C-alpha positions in Angstrom: 27.5 30.1 7.8 23.8 29.6 7.5 21.5 32.3 6.3 18.7 33.4 8.5 15.4 33.5 6.7 11.7 32.9 7.7 10.6 29.3 8.0 8.8 28.2 4.8 10.8 30.6 2.6 14.1 28.6 2.3 15.4 27.6 -1.1 15.6 23.8 -1.6 17.2 21.4 -4.1 14.1 19.2 -3.7 12.4 20.7 -6.7 9.0 19.8 -7.9 10.5 18.8 -11.3 13.0 16.5 -9.6 10.3 14.8 -7.6 8.2 14.2 -10.5 10.9 12.9 -12.8 12.6 10.6 -10.4 9.8 8.9 -8.3 9.8 5.3 -9.6 7.9 2.9 -7.4 9.4 -0.6 -7.1 7.4 -3.8 -6.7 8.2 -7.5 -6.3 10.9 -8.8 -6.3 11.0 -12.5 -7.5 13.9 -14.9 -7.7 13.6 -17.4 -10.5 15.8 -19.4 -12.9 18.8 -17.8 -11.2 17.8 -14.3 -12.1 16.1 -11.6 -10.1 12.9 -9.8 -11.3 11.1 -6.7 -10.1 8.6 -4.1 -11.3 8.9 -0.4 -11.8 5.9 2.0 -11.8 7.2 4.9 -13.9 5.6 8.3 -13.8 7.5 9.5 -16.8 5.8 6.8 -18.8 2.4 7.9 -17.8 2.2 5.6 -14.8 3.1 2.4 -16.7 4.4 -0.6 -14.7 7.4 -2.3 -16.4 8.8 -5.6 -15.3 12.6 -5.8 -15.2 14.9 -8.8 -15.2 18.5 -8.9 -14.1 20.5 -12.0 -14.9 24.0 -13.3 -14.0 25.5 -10.9 -16.4 24.4 -8.0 -14.2 22.4 -6.1 -16.8 18.8 -5.1 -16.1 16.5 -5.5 -19.1 13.0 -4.4 -19.5 10.7 -7.3 -20.3 7.4 -5.8 -21.4 7.1 -4.6 -25.0 5.4 -1.3 -25.9 1.7 -1.3 -25.1 1.9 -3.5 -22.0 1.7 -2.5 -18.4 1.6 -5.0 -15.5 -1.2 -3.5 -13.4 -4.4 -5.1 -12.1 -7.7 -3.4 -11.3 -9.2 -6.2 -9.0 -10.5 -4.3 -5.9 -9.6 -1.2 -7.8 -6.2 -1.1 -5.9 -4.8 -4.1 -7.8 -1.4 -5.6 -6.9 -0.3 -9.1 -7.7 -0.3 -8.3 -11.4 2.7 -10.4 -12.5 4.3 -13.8 -11.5 6.8 -16.3 -12.8 7.2 -20.0 -13.7 10.9 -20.6 -14.4 11.7 -18.0 -17.1 8.1 -17.6 -18.2 6.5 -14.3 -17.3 2.7 -13.9 -16.8 1.2 -10.5 -16.4 -2.2 -8.8 -16.1 -2.2 -6.1 -18.7 -3.7 -2.8 -17.7 -5.5 -1.8 -20.8 -7.5 -5.0 -21.3 -7.1 -6.7 -17.8 -6.3 -10.0 -19.7 -3.6 -12.4 -18.6 -0.7 -12.6 -21.1 2.3 -15.0 -21.1 5.6 -13.5 -22.2 8.1 -16.1 -23.5 11.9 -15.8 -23.4 12.0 -15.2 -27.1 9.8 -12.0 -26.6 6.6 -13.4 -28.0 3.4 -12.6 -26.3 0.3 -14.9 -25.9 -3.1 -13.9 -24.4 -4.3 -16.6 -22.1 -7.8 -15.2 -21.2 -10.6 -14.3 -23.6 -11.1 -10.8 -25.0 -14.2 -9.6 -23.1 -16.4 -6.6 -24.0 -16.3 -4.1 -22.5 -12.6 -4.3 -22.1 -11.5 -4.7 -18.4 -14.8 -6.1 -17.2 -13.0 -9.4 -16.3 -10.0 -8.7 -14.1 -7.3 -11.0 -12.8 -4.8 -10.9 -9.9 -2.6 -12.9 -7.5 -1.7 -15.8 -9.7 0.4 -19.0 -9.1 1.4 -21.7 -11.5 1.0 -25.4 -10.9 4.1 -27.6 -10.6 3.6 -29.0 -14.1 3.4 -25.5 -15.6 0.0 -26.2 -17.2 -2.3 -24.1 -15.1 -2.6 -20.7 -13.5 -4.6 -20.5 -10.3 -5.7 -16.9 -9.7 -8.4 -14.5 -8.6 -10.9 -13.2 -11.1 -13.2 -10.3 -10.6 -16.2 -10.1 -13.0 -18.1 -6.9 -13.6 -21.4 -7.8 -15.3 -24.4 -5.6 -15.5 -23.7 -3.8 -12.2 -23.0 -7.0 -10.3 -19.4 -7.8 -9.2 -18.3 -11.4 -8.6 -15.0 -12.6 -7.1 -13.8 -16.2 -7.6 -10.9 -18.5 -7.9 -10.3 -19.7 -11.4 -7.9 -21.9 -13.4 -6.4 -20.6 -16.6 -4.5 -22.7 -19.1 -0.9 -21.6 -19.0 0.1 -23.6 -22.2 -2.7 -23.3 -24.8 -1.0 -25.6 -27.4 -1.4 -25.4 -31.1 -4.2 -26.3 -33.5 -3.8 -28.6 -36.6 -2.1 -25.8 -38.6 0.5 -25.1 -35.9 -1.2 -21.8 -34.8 -1.7 -21.2 -31.1 -5.2 -22.0 -29.9 -7.6 -19.3 -28.9 -7.8 -18.7 -25.1 -10.6 -20.7 -23.4 -12.9 -19.4 -20.8 -11.2 -20.0 -17.4 -12.5 -22.8 -15.1 -14.3 -21.5 -12.0 -12.9 -23.4 -9.0 -14.5 -21.5 -6.1 -17.0 -18.8 -5.7 -18.6 -19.5 -2.3 -17.4 -16.2 -0.6 -17.7 -12.4 -1.3 -13.9 -12.2 -1.6 -10.9 -14.5 -2.2 -7.2 -14.0 -2.2 -3.8 -15.7 -1.9 -4.4 -18.9 -3.9 -1.2 -20.8 -3.1 -0.3 -24.1 -4.7 1.5 -26.8 -2.7 3.9 -28.1 -5.3 5.0 -31.1 -3.2 1.5 -32.7 -2.9 -1.1 -31.0 -5.1 -3.1 -28.9 -2.7 -4.4 -25.4 -2.9 -4.8 -23.0 0.1 -6.6 -19.6 -0.1 -8.0 -16.9 2.0 -11.6 -15.7 1.9 -13.9 -13.3 3.7 -17.4 -11.9 3.5 -19.2 -8.7 3.9 -19.3 -6.6 6.1 -15.7 -7.7 7.2 -12.6 -6.4 5.6 -9.7 -8.9 5.4 -7.9 -7.4 8.4 -11.1 -7.7 10.5 -12.1 -11.4 10.0 -11.1 -13.9 7.4 -10.8 -17.7 6.9 -8.1 -20.1 5.6 -9.4 -22.8 3.2 -7.6 -25.8 1.7 -8.6 -28.3 -1.0 -7.0 -31.0 -3.1 -6.1 -29.7 -6.6 -6.6 -32.2 -9.4 -4.9 -31.2 -12.6 -4.8 -34.6 -14.3 -6.1 -34.5 -17.8 -7.6 -31.5 -19.6 -9.5 -30.1 -16.6 -8.8 -29.0 -13.1 -11.0 -29.4 -10.1 -11.0 -28.8 -6.3 -11.5 -31.8 -4.1 -13.1 -31.7 -0.6 -12.6 -28.0 0.1 -12.7 -27.2 3.9 -12.2 -24.3 6.2 -9.1 -25.2 8.4 -8.7 -21.9 10.4 -10.6 -18.7 11.1 -14.3 -18.0 11.1 -14.3 -15.8 14.2 -12.8 -12.5 15.2 -9.5 -13.3 13.6 -7.6 -11.9 10.6 -5.6 -14.4 8.4 -3.4 -13.6 5.6 -0.5 -14.9 3.5 -0.8 -18.6 3.5 2.4 -20.3 2.2 3.7 -23.8 1.8 7.1 -24.6 3.1 9.6 -26.7 1.0 8.5 -29.7 3.2 4.9 -29.2 2.3 3.7 -27.7 5.6 1.1 -25.0 5.4 1.8 -21.7 7.3 -0.3 -18.6 7.7 -0.2 -15.3 9.5 -2.9 -14.8 12.2 -3.6 -12.0 14.7 -5.4 -14.4 17.1 -3.1 -13.3 20.0 -3.5 -9.6 19.1 -0.5 -9.4 16.8 0.0 -10.8 13.3 2.3 -13.7 14.0 3.2 -17.0 12.2 1.2 -20.1 12.6 1.8 -23.6 11.2 0.0 -26.9 10.6 1.8 -30.0 12.0 1.3 -32.3 9.1 2.5 -31.9 5.5 0.0 -31.9 2.7 -3.7 -31.5 3.4 -3.9 -30.2 7.0 -6.6 -31.4 9.4 -8.8 -28.7 11.0 -7.6 -27.5 14.4 -4.0 -28.7 14.1 -2.5 -25.2 13.7 -0.1 -24.0 16.3 1.5 -20.6 16.9 5.1 -20.5 15.8 6.1 -17.0 16.7 5.0 -14.8 19.6 6.3 -11.4 18.8 4.7 -8.1 19.9 5.0 -6.8 16.4 3.2 -7.3 13.1 4.4 -9.9 10.6 1.9 -8.6 8.0 0.3 -5.4 6.6 -3.4 -4.8 5.8 -4.3 -6.5 2.6 -5.2 -3.4 0.5 -3.4 -4.8 -2.5 -2.6 -8.4 -3.7 0.9 -9.8 -3.8 2.2 -8.7 -0.4 4.9 -10.9 1.1 6.4 -10.4 4.5 8.0 -13.8 5.0 9.5 -16.7 3.0 11.1 -20.0 3.3 14.5 -20.8 1.9 15.1 -24.1 0.2 17.6 -24.8 3.0 16.7 -24.3 6.6 15.4 -20.8 7.2 12.2 -18.7 7.5 13.0 -15.0 7.1 10.3 -12.4 8.0 9.7 -8.8 8.3 8.1 -7.5 11.6 7.0 -3.9 12.3 7.1 -2.6 15.8 7.5 1.1 17.0 6.6 2.1 13.4 9.8 0.6 12.0 10.5 -2.6 10.0 12.8 -5.3 11.5 14.3 -8.4 9.9 14.0 -11.7 11.8 15.1 -15.2 10.9 14.3 -18.6 12.3 16.0 -22.0 11.7 13.7 -25.0 11.3 15.8 -26.8 13.9 15.0 -24.0 16.4 11.4 -23.2 15.4 9.8 -20.3 17.1 13.0 -18.6 18.3 13.3 -15.4 16.2 16.7 -14.0 15.8 16.8 -10.3 15.1 19.2 -9.1 12.4 20.8 -5.7 12.3 20.2 -3.9 9.0 20.7 -0.3 7.7 17.0 -0.3 6.7 13.8 1.0 8.3 11.3 -0.1 5.6 11.2 -3.6 4.2 8.7 -5.4 2.1 8.2 -7.9 -0.7 10.5 -10.6 0.6 11.0 -13.8 -1.5 13.4 -16.8 -1.6 15.2 -18.4 -4.5 16.2 -22.1 -5.1 18.9 -22.1 -2.5 19.6 -19.9 0.6 19.2 -16.5 -1.2 16.4 -14.1 -0.2 15.6 -10.8 -1.9 13.4 -7.9 -0.8 12.7 -4.2 -1.2 14.6 -2.2 1.4 14.6 1.5 2.2 15.6 3.8 5.0 15.0 7.3 6.3 17.8 8.5 3.9 17.1 6.4 0.8 14.0 5.2 -1.1 13.4 1.5 -1.7 16.0 -0.6 -3.6 16.1 -4.2 -4.5 18.5 -6.2 -2.4 19.4 -9.8 -1.8 21.3 -11.7 0.9 22.4 -15.2 1.7 20.2 -16.4 4.6 23.1 -18.5 5.9 24.9 -15.2 6.7 22.1 -13.7 8.7 23.7 -13.5 12.2 22.8 -11.4 15.3 25.1 -8.5 16.1 26.3 -7.7 12.6 24.9 -6.2 9.5 24.9 -8.9 6.7 26.4 -8.2 3.3 23.3 -7.1 1.4 23.8 -7.1 -2.4 22.1 -4.2 -4.1 20.5 -5.6 -7.3 18.6 -2.5 -8.3 19.8 0.7 -6.5 17.3 3.3 -5.3 16.9 6.2 -7.7 19.8 8.7 -7.3 18.6 11.2 -4.7 20.3 13.9 -6.6 20.7 15.8 -3.4 23.5 15.6 -0.8 22.2 13.5 2.2 23.0 16.4 4.4 19.8 18.0 3.3 17.6 15.1 4.5 15.6 15.5 7.7 15.8 12.4 9.8 12.5 11.7 11.7 12.3 10.4 15.2 9.4 8.2 16.5 7.3 10.1 19.1 4.5 9.0 21.4 2.1 11.8 22.6 -1.0 12.1 24.8 -4.4 12.2 23.1 -8.0 12.2 24.1 -9.5 10.0 26.8 -6.1 9.2 28.3 -4.9 7.4 25.2 -1.4 7.6 23.7 -0.8 7.8 20.0 2.3 7.6 17.8 4.0 9.5 15.0 7.2 10.2 13.1 8.4 13.7 13.6 10.5 15.5 11.0 12.2 18.7 12.0 12.8 21.4 9.5 16.3 21.0 8.1 18.5 22.8 5.6 22.3 23.1 5.9 22.2 26.6 4.3 19.4 28.2 6.3 18.2 28.7 9.9 15.0 30.2 11.1 14.9 33.4 13.2 15.4 32.7 16.8 12.1 34.1 17.9 10.1 32.2 15.3 8.8 28.6 15.2 8.3 26.7 12.0 4.9 26.0 10.4 3.9 22.4 10.9 2.5 20.0 8.2 0.4 17.2 9.8 0.2 14.1 7.6 -2.9 11.8 8.0 -2.2 8.6 6.1 -4.8 6.9 4.0 -6.7 3.6 4.6 -7.5 4.5 7.4 -6.3 0.9 8.2 -2.7 1.7 7.1 0.3 3.4 8.7 3.0 6.1 8.2 5.7 5.0 5.8 9.2 4.7 7.5 11.2 5.4 4.4 12.5 8.5 2.6 9.7 10.4 1.0 10.8 13.2 -1.2 7.5 15.0 -0.8 8.2 15.3 2.9 11.7 16.5 2.3 10.3 19.1 -0.1 8.7 20.7 2.9 11.3 20.1 5.6 14.1 21.6 3.4 12.0 24.7 2.8 11.6 25.3 6.6 8.5 23.3 7.6 8.3 20.7 10.4 6.3 17.6 9.4 4.6 15.0 11.6 3.3 11.8 10.1 0.7 10.5 12.5 0.0 6.8 13.3 -3.4 7.7 14.7 -5.6 5.1 16.5 -6.7 2.6 13.9 -3.2 2.4 12.3 -1.4 -0.8 11.8 1.9 -1.9 13.2 0.8 -1.5 16.8 -1.4 -4.6 17.3 -5.0 -5.5 16.8 -6.4 -3.5 19.8 -4.8 -0.3 18.5 -6.0 -1.2 14.9 -9.6 -1.5 16.3 -9.7 1.9 17.9 -11.5 3.3 14.9 -14.4 0.8 15.2 -17.5 3.1 15.1 -15.3 6.1 15.6 -13.8 7.1 12.3 -13.7 10.8 12.2 -13.3 11.0 16.0 -10.2 9.0 17.1 -8.1 9.8 14.0 -9.1 13.5 14.1 -8.2 13.8 17.8 -4.8 12.2 17.4 -3.9 14.4 14.4 -5.0 17.5 16.3 -3.2 16.4 19.5 0.0 15.6 17.6 0.0 19.2 16.3 -0.8 20.9 19.5 1.7 18.8 21.5 4.5 19.7 19.1 3.5 23.3 19.5 3.6 23.0 23.3 7.1 21.5 22.9 8.3 24.6 21.0 8.7 22.5 17.8 6.0 24.2 15.8 4.1 27.5 15.4 0.7 27.0 17.0 -0.8 29.6 14.6 0.5 27.9 11.4 -0.7 24.3 11.8 -1.6 22.7 8.5 -3.1 19.3 7.8 -2.9 17.1 4.7 -4.1 13.7 3.7 -5.2 11.5 0.8 -8.2 9.2 0.4 -9.2 8.2 3.9 -6.6 10.6 5.1 -8.3 13.3 3.1 -11.5 12.6 5.1 -9.5 12.9 8.4 -8.1 16.2 7.1 -11.5 17.6 6.2 -13.0 16.3 9.5 -10.2 17.9 11.4 -10.6 21.2 9.7 -14.4 21.1 10.2 -14.9 19.6 13.6 -11.7 20.2 15.6 -10.3 23.6 14.7 -6.9 24.9 15.5 -5.6 24.5 11.9 -4.7 27.4 9.6 -5.2 25.5 6.3 -5.6 22.0 4.9 -5.0 20.0 1.8 -7.2 17.0 0.7 -6.1 14.6 -2.0 -9.1 12.6 -3.4 -10.6 12.8 0.1 -14.0 11.7 1.4 -16.3 14.7 2.2 -19.6 12.9 2.3 -19.7 9.4 4.1 -23.3 8.7 2.8 -22.2 9.2 -0.8 -19.1 7.0 -0.2 -21.4 4.2 1.3 -23.7 4.4 -1.7 -21.3 4.9 -4.5 -18.0 3.2 -3.8 -16.7 -0.1 -5.2 -17.5 -3.6 -3.9 -14.3 -4.1 -1.9 -15.0 -1.2 0.4 -18.8 -1.1 0.0 -19.3 -2.3 3.7 -16.0 -0.9 5.2 -17.9 1.8 6.8 -20.2 -0.6 8.6 -17.4 -1.1 11.1 -15.8 2.4 11.0 -19.1 4.3 11.3 -22.1 2.0 11.5 -24.5 0.0 9.3 -26.0 1.9 6.5 -28.7 3.1 6.0 -29.7 2.3 9.6 -27.0 4.8 10.8 -27.6 7.4 8.1 -27.9 10.2 10.7 -24.5 9.3 12.2 -23.1 9.4 8.7 -24.4 12.9 8.2 -23.1 14.0 11.6 -19.6 12.8 10.6 -19.6 14.2 7.1 -17.7 17.5 6.7 -19.9 18.4 3.7 -22.9 18.9 6.0 -21.1 21.1 8.5 -19.2 23.6 6.4 -20.6 26.3 8.7 -18.0 25.1 11.2 -15.1 25.6 8.8 -12.9 28.6 9.5 -9.8 28.1 7.3 -8.7 27.8 3.6 -8.6 24.4 1.8 -7.1 23.1 -1.4 -8.5 19.9 -3.0 -6.6 17.7 -5.5 -8.6 15.1 -7.4 -8.2 12.4 -10.1 -10.9 12.8 -12.8 -11.3 9.0 -13.2 -11.4 8.1 -9.5 -13.8 5.2 -9.0 -13.2 4.9 -5.2 -13.9 8.5 -4.2 -15.6 10.1 -7.2 -14.7 13.7 -8.2 -18.2 14.9 -7.3 -17.3 14.8 -3.6 -14.4 17.2 -4.1 -16.5 19.5 -6.3 -19.3 19.6 -3.7 -16.9 20.4 -1.0 -15.2 23.1 -3.0 -18.4 24.7 -3.8 -19.6 24.6 -0.2 -16.4 26.2 1.1 -16.5 28.9 -1.6 -20.1 29.7 -0.7 -19.0 30.5 2.8 -16.5 33.0 1.5 -13.4 31.0 2.6 -10.3 30.7 0.2 -10.6 27.4 -1.7 -8.7 25.8 -4.6 -9.5 22.7 -6.6 -7.3 21.0 -9.1 -8.6 18.1 -11.2 -6.2 15.8 -13.1 -7.4 14.1 -16.2 -6.4 10.5 -16.7 -5.7 9.9 -13.0 -7.5 7.5 -10.8 -7.3 7.0 -7.0 -3.7 8.1 -6.4 -1.5 10.1 -8.7 0.9 8.1 -11.0 1.9 10.5 -13.8 4.9 12.7 -13.5 3.1 15.9 -14.6 0.4 15.3 -12.0 3.0 14.7 -9.2 4.8 17.9 -10.1 1.7 20.0 -10.4 0.1 18.7 -7.2 3.1 19.7 -5.1 3.5 23.0 -6.8 -0.2 23.8 -6.2 0.2 23.0 -2.5 3.3 25.0 -2.0 1.7 28.0 -3.8 -1.6 27.7 -1.9 0.0 27.4 1.6 2.4 30.3 0.9 -0.6 32.5 -0.2 -2.9 31.6 2.7 -0.1 31.6 5.4 1.4 34.8 4.2 5.1 34.0 3.4 7.1 34.4 0.2 8.3 31.1 -1.3 11.8 30.9 -2.8 10.4 28.9 -5.8 8.8 30.2 -8.9 5.5 28.4 -8.7 2.8 28.3 -11.3 -0.3 30.0 -9.7 -3.5 28.1 -8.8 -6.9 29.7 -9.0 -8.0 30.4 -5.4 -11.6 31.5 -5.0 -12.1 34.1 -2.2 -8.4 34.7 -1.9 
């Protein structure tokens, strides 16, 4: 029989220690030389990113020696920090941001010069030419306050000097710099061409971008681009993920029809402008916003298939097309709800990261020839998800919900009910509700097991993860709802999700709490300040002052707010109107702020200013700063302490007794 206890006070096996020690974030994978490779961000190693290789023998082996971590700082968010050519591994090392080659014998070779100060030249998103002699990648140079983004060529094989010693790395060759930003340099290994994506301020890549193509001449000891030309884009269209098929045809994902779908050029090799045609017409998204490099949502097998990942209804779906039936997507049943990082090998094998509402991401592979409608294919688990260490009976399974919001709109969310096989709440009581406002804001709720969510639901909380207007996965018009209205549409949808669930009897309307990180932290602070109806909030490295963000943030997002709010400084008054820091007089509930001390995207001064302003009003406020953390928490101790601090703070301000022994947090005005 279940015990009856107040919601929020239930004991749970999802301990803060277990969350911190077990949360390994997977990346990749890649199939090469008959083996499968992936990366692991390991909180227990201080947030280090290790690359792992598993061969035919079935044993997974770490590839990076001590002192190396495959993590890029381009755009500050990084991604695309390692890639392969046969069994040669190339990485961007976190400490110095140089490119290194790791040979099968374990030796390491720097391929880019040692620049002072360390990390001022950063690299990402590389590909190797067919002859293995050159890397084509993105470089970001930080020089005297100016930041330059460009495509460069790096010698992959430096050779030896007269004494047999490896030559010193040479300065990379700049191939292209005629844009504010570049990404996705992709080499056509059948005909020597290069494709890439570029865009300019004030656009973000999901607003408007262009596809460019050039000949790639690697003959001799130099590399050059020949006749670069824009072949697609230039208007109100987002392009991403160019890829060359095995037959040398160029493909790209475009949202020209309102959804990110696949387009193709009719001729192999260098395509002529205006020859692209739409291949798929799915009311779903074959791409995600390009916050990081190295994303992959479709691939071509060496045989006859294109396999892709589409998101609709907030869930990921696997689709496959045969080249003899181009454009007709066949949907494949899978046990997964979250798919990413798909890649193909030399034959018909494809691999990807796959997770579900009951399991974190794992690395799986499958034979594309076995992808048939109406049956679940035999996925091979190549790197299992970390052991949950908890009986699946404890896991709360969410359901997608659509609810009414302001101005007659509808918004979307994933609703998690409180769930614990050993406890029930009193019949007359409704659970407290945690509203999650995701970051970005051009992003989405994650349809995969999240231990931090289960830590709340198993303690007797309901949780709703809101895909507010502006989220991705619901088409371009929905994604554009935040244009000029950040701090309004997102706030309205989060507040309406909470009140709608309370009206349905699924949450206690007097114990509504909101939480978010980064842009989601801004939505959280804005909801607490301007909307009301919440009993408390938690902001992780959130934006309190939009003007400060517009003035101080990094190049990649320095004009992001032009579209979300308005051009700065022309719209300075609107920035002040939307900034919670200037309207603390409207706050009426407690707040906890969690912040990385080395955050270059949302500097710690924003959290400190907000904490001081809330304290001066006499409201309960806590602030915890984590040394050595940037924008997002990666260390095990930080992850553990952040969750403990939230649980302690919410219990104190909502007035219930937690079952856990939690280290206290200093709360001013408690």
